[in-house]
C-alpha positions, 0 to 999 in steps of 0.5 A, spaced: 072 209 619 079 211 621 079 219 619 072 219 617 069 224 621 075 228 620 075 228 613 067 230 613 069 236 618 074 238 613 069 238 607 064 241 611 068 247 613 071 248 606 064 250 603 060 253 609 064 258 612 070 258 608 067 258 601 062 263 604 068 267 606 071 267 599 065 269 595 064 275 600 071 277 599 070 276 591 064 281 592 068 286 596 074 286 592 070 287 585 067 293 588 074 296 586 072 294 579 065 297 578 065 302 584 073 304 584 076 306 591 070 309 594 066 303 592 072 298 595 072 302 601 065 302 603 065 295 602 071 294 607 068 299 612 061 295 612 065 288 613 069 291 619 063 295 622 059 288 623 058 287 631 063 282 634 067 282 627 073 279 631 070 273 634 066 272 627 072 272 623 076 268 629 070 263 629 068 263 622 074 264 618 081 263 622 080 257 626 076 253 620 082 256 615 087 253 620 084 246 621 082 246 613 089 248 611 093 244 616 089 237 615 088 239 607 096 238 607 096 232 611 091 229 606 095 232 600 101 228 603 097 222 604 094 222 597 096 216 592 096 220 586 096 216 580 094 220 574 100 217 570 097 210 570 090 212 570 089 219 566 081 220 567 077 226 569 076 224 576 083 222 577 086 229 574 081 233 578 083 229 585 090 231 583 089 238 582 084 239 588 091 237 592 095 241 588 091 247 588 090 246 595 097 247 597 098 253 593 092 256 596 094 255 603 101 258 601 097 264 597 092 265 603 098 266 608 102 270 604 096 275 602 093 275 609 100 277 612 100 283 607 094 285 609 090 283 615 096 282 619 099 289 617 092 292 620 093 288 626 100 290 628 098 297 626 102 298 620 096 300 616 089 301 617 083 299 613 083 305 609 090 303 606 088 296 604 087 299 597 093 302 597 097 296 599 094 291 594 095 297 589 103 296 591 103 289 590 099 288 584 103 294 580 109 289 580 108 285 574 111 278 577 107 279 584 101 280 579 102 274 576 103 270 582 096 273 585 093 271 579 095 264 580 093 264 587 086 266 585 085 261 580 088 256 584 083 258 590 077 259 586 078 252 582 079 249 589 073 251 592 069 250 585 072 243 585 071 242 592 064 244 592 063 238 586 066 233 591 062 235 597 055 234 593 058 227 591 060 225 598 055 228 602 050 224 598 046 231 594 048 229 587 048 221 587 047 219 580 051 220 574 047 225 571 046 229 577 054 229 578 055 231 571 050 237 571 053 239 578 060 238 574 058 243 569 055 248 574 061 248 578 066 249 572 061 255 571 062 258 578 070 257 577 070 261 571 066 266 573 069 267 580 076 267 577 074 272 572 071 277 577 077 276 582 082 278 576 078 284 574 078 286 581 086 285 581 086 289 574 082 295 578 087 295 584 092 297 579 089 304 577 092 310 579 086 312 583 088 307 589 095 310 589 093 316 592 095 314 599 100 309 597 105 314 599 103 313 606 106 305 606 112 308 603 113 313 609 111 308 614 116 303 611 122 308 611 120 310 619 120 303 621 
């Protein structure tokens, strides 16, 4: 039973608050693809207009993310990955879950520093988030790094959802686990495509309309 409840909590937080946040983040960002800058700005405005948004984010995003990320690093460090000896599907997925978890945690810290943290310290406003992302993904190298981070994040969530259903006794038999595996794979593909389409949309010159503000602030600082 050592670590049982810690791992259960780690698993639960990765799906309910953090998985829901990832899906909401995907929907908001995809508005940049099908609604342009206006659609994205409305999505950001809606989220930040929610009552008690600071406390909602603190309790449902930041604290769960801190626990899930730090404890996940501990799990990854303690894991005995033996893909070289037993190269079968579940072992590969076990290893990929740990690898993508580390990459995702680093990517989220980087992404939040460039966006939410800059808003918190007053460097940019919520209205300038689109221009900020535009500046980032306009660099080919950073665009590729963002794609890698996004694909790792969506795989970690989708594969973690499959493992969650197994470990919590939702999918018990081999057939149920096989079906859920296909569903989670489809979810991974769909989420990855939508996120990448959103990234390509942010590269449009439409989002560069206010980008000079970031440059101006950088020079002044």
